[in-house]
C-alpha positions as CSV (number, residue, x, y, z in Angstrom):
1,M,119.7,133.7,114.8
2,N,123.3,132.5,114.3
3,D,124.8,131.2,111.0
4,R,124.3,127.5,112.0
5,E,120.6,128.1,112.7
6,K,120.3,129.8,109.3
7,L,122.0,126.9,107.5
8,A,119.6,124.5,109.2
9,Y,116.7,126.6,108.0
10,Y,117.7,127.0,104.3
11,P,116.7,123.5,103.1
12,H,113.1,124.3,104.1
13,L,112.9,126.9,101.3
14,L,113.7,124.3,98.6
15,G,110.9,123.9,96.2
16,Q,109.3,127.2,97.2
17,S,110.4,129.4,94.3
18,D,106.8,130.9,94.0
19,K,106.8,131.9,97.6
20,I,110.2,133.4,97.3
21,M,109.1,135.3,94.2
22,N,106.0,136.6,96.1
23,Q,108.2,137.7,99.0
24,N,110.5,139.6,96.5
25,V,107.4,141.2,94.9
26,D,106.1,142.3,98.3
27,S,109.6,143.6,99.2
28,K,109.8,145.5,95.9
29,R,106.3,147.0,96.4
30,G,107.3,148.2,99.9
31,L,110.3,150.1,98.4
32,E,108.1,151.5,95.6
33,E,105.5,152.7,98.0
34,Y,108.2,154.3,100.2
35,L,109.6,156.0,97.1
36,A,106.2,157.3,96.1
37,I,105.6,158.6,99.7
38,M,108.9,160.5,99.7
39,L,108.2,162.0,96.2
40,E,104.8,163.0,97.4
41,R,106.4,164.6,100.4
42,A,108.8,166.5,98.1
43,A,105.9,167.7,96.0
44,V,104.0,168.8,99.1
45,E,107.0,170.6,100.5
46,E,107.7,172.3,97.1
47,N,104.1,173.6,96.9
48,Y,104.5,174.8,100.5
49,A,107.7,176.6,99.5
50,K,105.9,178.3,96.6
51,A,103.1,179.4,99.0
52,L,105.7,180.8,101.4
53,S,107.4,182.6,98.5
54,K,104.1,184.3,97.6
55,L,103.7,185.2,101.3
56,E,107.2,186.7,101.3
57,Q,106.4,188.8,98.3
58,Q,103.2,189.9,99.9
59,I,105.1,191.0,103.1
60,E,107.7,192.8,101.0
61,K,105.0,194.8,99.2
62,S,103.1,195.4,102.4
63,N,103.4,198.6,104.6
64,L,104.5,196.6,107.6
65,I,107.5,198.2,109.4
66,L,107.8,196.3,112.6
67,M,109.7,193.0,112.2
68,K,109.2,193.1,108.4
69,E,112.8,192.2,107.7
70,Q,112.8,189.5,110.4
71,L,109.6,187.9,108.9
72,M,111.0,188.0,105.4
73,N,114.4,186.5,106.6
74,Q,112.5,183.9,108.5
75,L,110.5,183.0,105.4
76,K,113.6,183.1,103.2
77,N,115.4,180.7,105.5
78,K,112.5,178.4,105.6
79,I,112.1,178.4,101.8
80,T,115.8,177.7,101.5
81,W,115.5,174.8,104.0
82,I,112.5,173.4,102.1
83,D,114.4,173.7,98.8
84,N,117.3,171.8,100.3
85,F,115.0,169.2,101.7
86,V,113.2,168.7,98.4
87,E,116.6,168.4,96.6
88,L,117.7,165.8,99.2
89,I,114.6,163.7,98.5
90,R,114.8,164.0,94.7
91,T,118.5,163.2,94.5
92,E,120.0,161.2,97.3
93,V,116.9,159.4,98.6
94,V,115.3,158.7,95.2
95,S,118.7,157.6,93.8
96,Q,119.4,155.2,96.6
97,V,116.0,153.7,96.6
98,R,115.9,153.3,92.8
99,E,119.4,151.8,92.7
100,T,118.3,149.3,95.3
101,L,115.1,148.5,93.4
102,N,117.1,147.9,90.2
103,Q,119.5,145.6,92.1
104,Q,116.5,143.7,93.5
105,N,114.9,143.2,90.1
106,Q,118.2,141.8,88.7
107,I,119.1,139.6,91.6
108,S,115.6,138.3,92.4
109,I,114.9,137.4,88.7
110,K,118.2,135.6,88.4
111,I,117.8,133.7,91.7
112,I,114.3,132.6,90.9
113,D,115.2,131.5,87.4
114,D,118.2,129.6,88.7
115,I,116.1,128.0,91.5
116,K,113.5,126.8,88.9
117,Q,116.2,125.5,86.6
118,L,117.8,123.6,89.5
119,E,114.5,122.1,90.5
120,E,113.8,121.1,86.9
121,F,117.2,119.6,86.6
122,L,116.7,117.8,89.9
123,K,113.4,116.4,88.6
124,E,115.1,115.4,85.3
125,K,117.9,113.6,87.2
126,S,115.3,111.9,89.4
127,G,113.4,110.8,86.3
128,Q,116.6,109.5,84.8
129,V,117.2,107.4,87.9
130,M,113.7,106.0,87.8
131,A,113.9,105.3,84.1
132,A,117.3,103.5,84.6
133,R,115.8,101.5,87.4
134,M,112.8,100.5,85.3
135,D,115.0,99.5,82.4
136,Y,117.1,97.4,84.7
137,K,114.0,95.8,86.3
138,L,112.4,95.0,82.9
139,K,115.7,93.5,81.6
140,M,116.0,91.3,84.7
141,K,112.4,90.1,84.0
142,D,113.6,89.2,80.5
143,Y,116.5,87.4,82.0
144,E,114.2,85.4,84.3
145,Q,112.1,84.2,81.4
146,S,115.2,83.4,79.2
147,A,116.8,81.5,82.1
148,I,113.6,79.4,82.4
149,L,113.9,78.5,78.8
150,D,117.5,77.5,79.4
151,M,116.4,75.1,82.1
152,V,113.5,73.7,80.0
153,Y,115.6,73.2,76.8
154,Q,118.5,71.7,78.8
155,Y,116.5,68.9,80.3
156,S,113.8,68.4,77.6
157,I,114.7,65.4,75.5
158,D,112.9,66.5,72.3
159,V,114.6,69.9,72.1
160,P,117.5,69.9,69.5
161,E,121.0,70.6,70.9
162,D,121.6,73.5,68.6
163,Q,118.4,75.2,69.7
164,T,119.5,74.7,73.3
165,I,122.9,76.2,72.6
166,K,121.3,79.1,70.9
167,Q,119.0,79.7,73.8
168,I,121.9,79.6,76.3
169,C,123.8,82.2,74.2
170,K,120.7,84.4,74.2
171,T,120.5,84.1,78.0
172,Q,124.1,85.1,78.3
173,Y,123.6,88.1,76.1
174,V,120.6,89.2,78.2
175,Q,122.6,88.7,81.4
176,I,125.3,91.0,79.9
177,E,122.7,93.6,79.1
178,C,121.4,93.3,82.7
179,S,124.9,94.0,84.0
180,K,125.2,97.0,81.8
181,L,121.8,98.4,82.9
182,K,122.6,97.7,86.5
183,K,125.8,99.7,86.2
184,Q,123.9,102.5,84.5
185,Y,121.3,102.5,87.2
186,Q,124.1,102.6,89.9
187,L,125.8,105.5,88.1
188,Q,122.6,107.4,87.6
189,T,121.9,107.0,91.4
190,I,125.4,108.2,92.3
191,A,125.1,111.2,89.8
192,Y,121.7,112.1,91.3
193,N,123.0,112.1,94.9
194,E,126.1,114.1,93.9
195,F,123.9,116.6,92.1
196,L,121.7,116.8,95.2
197,D,124.7,118.0,97.2
198,V,125.4,120.6,94.6
199,F,121.7,121.5,94.6
200,K,121.7,122.1,98.4
201,A,124.9,124.1,98.2
202,K,123.5,126.4,95.5
203,M,120.3,126.8,97.4
204,E,122.1,127.8,100.5
205,S,124.1,130.3,98.4
206,Y,120.9,131.8,97.0
207,M,119.5,132.1,100.5
208,F,122.7,134.0,101.6
209,Q,122.3,136.3,98.6
210,M,118.7,137.0,99.5
211,E,119.6,137.7,103.1
212,E,122.3,140.2,102.0
213,F,119.8,141.8,99.7
214,E,117.2,142.1,102.6
215,Q,119.9,143.7,104.7
216,T,120.9,146.2,102.0
217,K,117.3,147.1,101.4
218,L,116.5,147.7,105.0
219,L,119.8,149.7,105.5
220,V,118.9,151.9,102.6
221,H,115.5,152.5,104.0
222,K,117.0,153.2,107.4
223,D,119.8,155.5,106.0
224,T,117.4,157.7,103.9
225,L,115.0,158.2,106.7
226,L,117.9,159.2,109.0
227,K,118.9,161.8,106.4
228,V,115.4,163.3,106.1
229,F,114.8,163.4,109.8
230,L,118.2,164.8,110.7
231,M,117.6,167.7,108.2
232,E,114.3,168.4,109.8
233,L,115.9,168.3,113.2
234,S,118.5,170.9,112.3
235,M,115.7,173.4,111.3
236,Q,112.9,172.6,113.7
237,K,114.3,172.7,117.2
238,Q,110.8,173.0,118.6
239,Q,110.0,169.5,117.3
240,F,113.2,168.0,118.7
241,Q,111.5,165.6,121.1
242,E,109.3,164.1,118.4
243,I,112.1,163.9,115.9
244,E,114.4,162.3,118.5
245,K,111.7,159.7,119.2
246,F,111.4,158.8,115.5
247,N,115.1,158.9,115.2
248,E,115.5,156.4,118.1
249,Q,112.8,154.2,116.5
250,I,114.7,154.2,113.3
251,K,118.0,153.5,115.0
252,N,116.5,150.7,117.0
253,T,115.1,149.0,114.0
254,N,116.6,145.5,114.1
255,V,117.4,144.2,110.7
256,Q,117.9,140.7,112.1
257,D,114.4,140.6,113.6
258,V,112.9,141.5,110.2
259,I,115.0,138.7,108.5
260,E,114.0,136.2,111.1
261,S,110.3,137.1,110.6
262,F,110.8,136.5,106.8
263,I,112.4,133.1,107.5
264,M,109.8,131.8,110.0
265,K,107.0,132.9,107.6
266,Y,108.0,130.2,105.2
267,Y,109.3,127.6,107.6
268,R,108.7,124.1,106.2
269,P,110.2,121.3,108.3
270,D,108.4,118.6,106.3
271,Y,110.2,119.4,102.9
272,H,113.6,118.1,101.9
273,P,114.6,115.9,99.0
274,N,116.0,112.5,100.1
275,Q,118.8,110.5,98.6
276,I,117.9,107.5,96.5
277,V,119.1,104.2,97.7
278,F,120.2,101.6,95.2
279,K,118.3,98.3,95.6
280,D,119.3,95.2,93.7
281,Y,116.7,93.1,92.0
282,S,115.3,90.2,94.1
283,S,112.4,87.8,93.6
284,F,111.2,84.3,94.5
285,L,111.5,83.4,90.8
286,M,115.1,84.7,90.5
287,S,116.1,82.8,93.7
288,E,114.5,79.6,92.3
289,I,116.3,79.9,89.0
290,E,119.6,80.4,90.7
291,S,119.0,77.5,93.0
292,I,118.3,75.2,90.0
293,K,121.2,76.5,88.0
294,S,123.6,76.0,90.8
295,Q,122.3,72.5,91.5
296,E,121.5,73.5,95.1
297,Y,117.9,72.4,94.7
298,H,119.0,69.1,93.1
299,K,121.4,68.4,95.9
300,L,118.7,69.0,98.5
301,K,116.3,66.5,96.6
302,D,119.1,63.9,96.5
303,L,119.9,64.4,100.2
304,I,116.3,64.0,101.3
305,K,115.8,61.0,99.1
306,A,118.9,59.4,100.5
307,Y,117.8,59.8,104.1
308,S,114.0,59.1,103.6
309,E,114.2,55.6,105.2
310,T,116.4,56.9,108.0
311,F,113.9,59.6,108.8
312,Y,111.2,56.9,109.5
313,T,113.6,54.9,111.5
314,I,114.3,57.9,113.7
315,F,110.6,58.5,114.0
316,S,110.0,55.0,115.2
317,D,112.7,55.3,117.9
318,V,111.9,58.9,119.1
319,V,108.1,59.0,118.8
320,E,106.6,55.5,118.6
321,K,108.9,53.8,121.2
322,N,109.8,56.7,123.6
323,N,107.3,59.5,122.8
324,Q,110.1,62.0,123.4
325,Q,108.8,65.6,123.7
326,S,111.7,67.4,125.4
327,I,115.5,67.4,125.4
328,E,118.1,68.6,127.8
329,K,120.4,71.5,126.8
330,Q,123.5,69.3,126.8
331,D,121.8,66.6,124.7
332,L,120.6,69.2,122.3
333,D,124.1,70.7,121.9
334,S,125.5,67.2,121.4
335,L,123.0,66.6,118.6
336,L,123.7,69.9,116.8
337,N,127.5,70.0,117.3
338,G,128.0,67.2,114.7
339,E,125.8,69.1,112.2
340,S,124.7,65.7,110.9
341,I,121.4,65.3,109.1
342,Q,120.3,62.6,111.6
343,G,121.0,64.9,114.6
344,L,119.2,67.9,113.1
345,F,116.2,65.8,112.1
346,K,116.0,64.2,115.5
347,C,116.0,67.6,117.1
348,F,113.2,68.9,114.8
349,L,111.2,65.7,115.3
350,I,111.3,66.0,119.1
351,H,110.1,69.7,118.7
352,V,107.3,68.6,116.3
353,N,106.2,65.8,118.6
354,S,106.2,68.2,121.5
355,I,103.8,70.8,119.8
356,W,101.7,67.9,118.4
357,N,101.1,66.6,121.9
358,D,100.8,70.1,123.5
359,G,104.0,69.6,125.3
360,Q,106.5,72.1,126.7
361,F,109.6,72.3,124.5
362,Q,112.3,74.4,126.3
363,N,114.5,75.3,123.4
364,D,112.2,77.2,121.0
365,Q,114.8,79.9,120.4
366,T,117.3,77.2,119.1
367,I,114.7,75.9,116.7
368,T,114.0,79.4,115.5
369,E,117.7,80.1,114.8
370,L,118.0,76.7,113.0
371,L,115.0,77.4,110.8
372,K,116.3,80.9,109.9
373,S,119.7,79.6,108.9
374,N,119.1,77.6,105.6
375,T,116.7,75.8,103.3
376,Q,117.8,72.4,104.4
377,N,116.7,72.9,108.0
378,K,113.3,74.3,106.9
379,L,112.7,71.2,104.8
380,L,113.8,68.8,107.6
381,W,111.4,70.5,110.0
382,L,108.6,70.1,107.5
383,I,109.5,66.5,106.8
384,A,109.3,65.8,110.6
385,L,105.8,67.5,110.6
386,E,104.8,65.5,107.5
387,I,105.8,62.1,109.0
388,Q,104.1,63.0,112.3
389,A,100.9,63.9,110.4
390,D,101.1,60.9,108.1
391,K,101.3,58.5,111.1
392,N,98.1,60.2,112.5
393,N,96.1,60.3,109.3
394,Y,97.0,64.0,109.0
395,R,94.6,64.8,111.8
396,V,95.8,67.2,114.5
397,P,94.7,66.0,117.9
398,N,93.5,69.2,119.5
399,A,93.1,73.0,119.1
400,N,96.2,73.9,121.1
401,A,98.4,71.7,118.9
402,Y,96.7,73.2,115.8
403,E,97.4,76.7,117.0
404,S,101.1,75.8,117.6
405,I,101.5,74.3,114.2
406,L,99.9,77.4,112.6
407,K,102.2,79.7,114.6
408,W,105.3,77.8,113.5
409,S,104.0,77.7,109.9
410,Q,103.7,81.5,110.0
411,K,107.3,81.8,111.3
412,L,108.5,79.6,108.5
413,I,106.6,81.7,105.9
414,D,108.3,84.9,107.4
415,F,111.7,83.3,107.3
416,C,111.3,82.2,103.7
417,S,109.9,85.6,102.6
418,E,112.9,87.4,104.0
419,V,115.2,85.5,101.6
420,S,112.8,84.7,98.8
421,D,113.0,80.9,99.4
422,A,110.1,79.2,97.6
423,T,111.2,75.5,98.1
424,P,110.1,75.0,101.8
425,L,106.9,77.0,101.1
426,R,105.9,74.7,98.3
427,R,106.2,71.7,100.6
428,L,104.3,73.6,103.3
429,I,101.3,74.5,101.1
430,I,101.1,70.9,99.8
431,L,101.1,69.7,103.4
432,S,98.6,72.3,104.4
433,S,96.1,70.8,102.0
434,L,96.3,67.5,104.0
435,L,96.8,68.6,107.6
436,H,93.5,69.3,109.4
437,I,91.7,69.4,112.6
438,S,88.1,68.2,113.3
439,V,85.7,71.0,114.1
440,Q,82.1,70.0,114.7
441,N,82.7,66.8,112.8
442,K,84.1,68.7,109.8
443,K,87.6,68.9,108.6
444,H,89.3,72.3,108.9
445,Y,92.5,72.3,106.8
446,L,95.6,74.2,107.7
447,M,95.5,75.8,104.2
448,H,92.2,77.5,105.3
449,S,94.0,79.3,108.1
450,L,96.8,80.3,105.7
451,K,94.4,81.4,102.9
452,N,95.0,85.1,103.4
453,T,98.8,84.9,103.5
454,Q,99.9,87.6,101.0
455,V,103.1,86.0,99.8
456,F,101.2,82.9,98.4
457,S,99.5,85.2,95.9
458,Q,102.6,87.0,94.7
459,S,103.1,86.4,91.0
460,D,106.9,85.7,91.4
461,F,106.1,83.1,94.1
462,V,103.4,81.4,92.1
463,E,105.7,81.2,89.0
464,A,108.7,80.0,91.1
465,N,106.5,77.1,92.4
466,I,105.5,76.1,88.9
467,I,109.1,76.2,87.7
468,E,110.2,74.0,90.5
469,A,107.4,71.5,89.7
470,I,108.5,71.6,86.0
471,Y,112.1,70.9,87.0
472,D,111.0,67.9,89.2
473,G,109.1,66.5,86.2
474,L,112.0,67.1,83.7
475,I,114.6,65.4,85.8
476,E,112.5,62.4,86.8
477,D,114.1,59.2,85.5
478,V,112.5,57.9,82.2
479,Q,115.3,55.4,81.2
480,E,113.1,52.4,81.9
481,E,111.0,53.2,78.8
482,P,111.9,51.1,75.8
483,N,112.6,53.8,73.2
484,Q,113.1,57.6,72.7
485,I,109.4,58.3,71.8
486,E,108.2,56.5,75.0
487,R,110.7,58.4,77.1
488,I,109.5,61.7,75.7
489,K,105.9,60.8,76.4
490,R,106.8,59.7,79.9
491,Q,108.6,63.0,80.6
492,K,105.7,65.0,79.4
493,I,103.4,63.0,81.6
494,N,105.8,63.6,84.5
495,F,105.9,67.4,84.3
496,F,102.1,67.5,83.4
497,T,101.4,65.7,86.6
498,Q,103.7,67.9,88.6
499,I,102.2,71.1,87.2
500,S,98.7,69.9,87.8
501,K,99.5,69.0,91.4
502,I,101.0,72.4,92.2
503,C,98.4,74.4,90.3
504,F,95.5,72.8,92.2
505,T,97.3,73.4,95.5
506,L,97.9,77.1,94.6
507,L,94.2,77.6,93.7
508,I,93.3,78.0,97.3
509,F,95.4,81.1,97.5
510,N,94.9,82.6,94.1
511,Q,92.3,83.5,91.5
512,N,91.4,80.8,88.9
513,K,92.4,83.0,86.0
514,T,95.9,83.6,87.4
515,I,96.7,79.9,87.8
516,R,95.1,79.0,84.5
517,N,97.3,81.5,82.6
518,Y,100.5,80.2,84.2
519,S,99.5,76.5,83.5
520,D,98.5,77.3,79.9
521,K,101.8,79.2,79.4
522,Y,104.1,76.5,80.6
523,L,102.3,73.5,79.2
524,K,102.4,75.1,75.8
525,L,106.1,75.9,76.4
526,L,106.7,72.2,77.2
527,R,104.7,71.1,74.1
528,V,102.1,69.1,75.9
529,A,99.2,67.9,73.8
530,A,96.5,70.5,73.2
531,N,93.6,68.3,74.5
532,A,95.5,67.8,77.8
533,I,96.1,71.5,78.2
534,Q,92.4,72.2,77.5
535,D,91.3,69.6,80.0
536,L,93.5,71.0,82.8
537,T,92.6,74.7,82.1
538,F,88.9,73.7,82.1
539,Q,89.3,72.0,85.5
540,I,91.1,75.0,86.9
541,E,88.4,77.4,85.6
542,S,85.7,75.2,87.1
543,Y,87.4,75.1,90.5
544,K,85.4,76.7,93.3
545,Q,87.2,78.8,95.8
546,L,86.6,77.8,99.4
């Protein structure tokens, strides 16, 4: 195993301090058992030397004449060899092994403690990132609610100017706090990722230290065994073949194979800490607030209102007179090159008329790209569908046309969800409560087919729709009323009507309790009469889900 392969392996030991500790305990136990065996061998050899010494004394006292001196010399030499062998074990071998054991204790304890501290610090850093993200998210929620009050106070006639100014100042303060928390969240994320690199580098360093320790331990084991067996070899020529065999086995012991076996034992390809990616806050409600504050929504309303008669004129020419269901590529390019509202609407109207009559429109990809591009195009397509439906009493002629309308509605929902655009979806769900097909002499509404669309039950989407409805009611002209009191009453009636309309439309996709809570919240915020609020909430609670 080369160094690159080792570096690829090291991250898989991260988070396994307990296993690393167990491996060190096993390694330490192996050395302790080896030390005990060698000490027992020394004790056995020492007892054997004592027995030989007694035998020597017995031979010396005996009356043996033949070879008495040789036998005594042989025994003396053997006793001397045994004494040297015992001394070797009890000094060099034991000293080497105990020194290695002490080093192992010191190194392994420090490494394991450091790894645990690193893991705890990594966990703490991760917790700090999560806490910063939560603080930022909660503060953005506060900003949403404060921005809503801005809009309400700005357009409500009966809210004093000083209260409106105070609310705007509060929103600005909350917005500043959001920016600070966002910066903190970004810095915490960067700090975590930087520490993660340090964490990995230190873990690799610890693994290198442990590898070096394993090498040292095995080399000590190998070296001491060589010393023992070489001494035996010098005195016991008759056992040379056996000793040489063991000697070769010791020499052929591959340290790298042992280390690789240790590595593969705890191989975990599924574990590695990932970097945290910073994600900015986004929601339907925030997009709606920004659209209202920037006047983008107001401009779209004015644009559609200004062209409302033109749309019906184009419908009369394209559908009623010519029943146009297709368009040549060059004609389509000509309509779109000018980027005029009339050209775009005519293009969408031909597309809608085609799917309404089960025709073959050859430029679906162009329509898809136009719908993806902006809110205006989505609204123009929906207006084309709405006029087509209105002229046919909102009844779709056949199943194929209904399936095509459902397919394009789902596309529109997906495009709006990608950019958190609630305005076209509000128009779509209102239209879906009118558009239907006859099935066995019963009306099957488009909203029934869209009932399980998840985005329609998201809390931020529901609240964004209600805010847009409130805005429509707040800016509706009340100047025809004779005095200020009547104008205030008219304004309250306007946004009460708008809230009621959108709430009952949203009930098909949400629980009664959810819609009731939102209607109660905003009607109270707008200071609508208590009896009117109670009447509406009662009707919402009594609504039966289809």
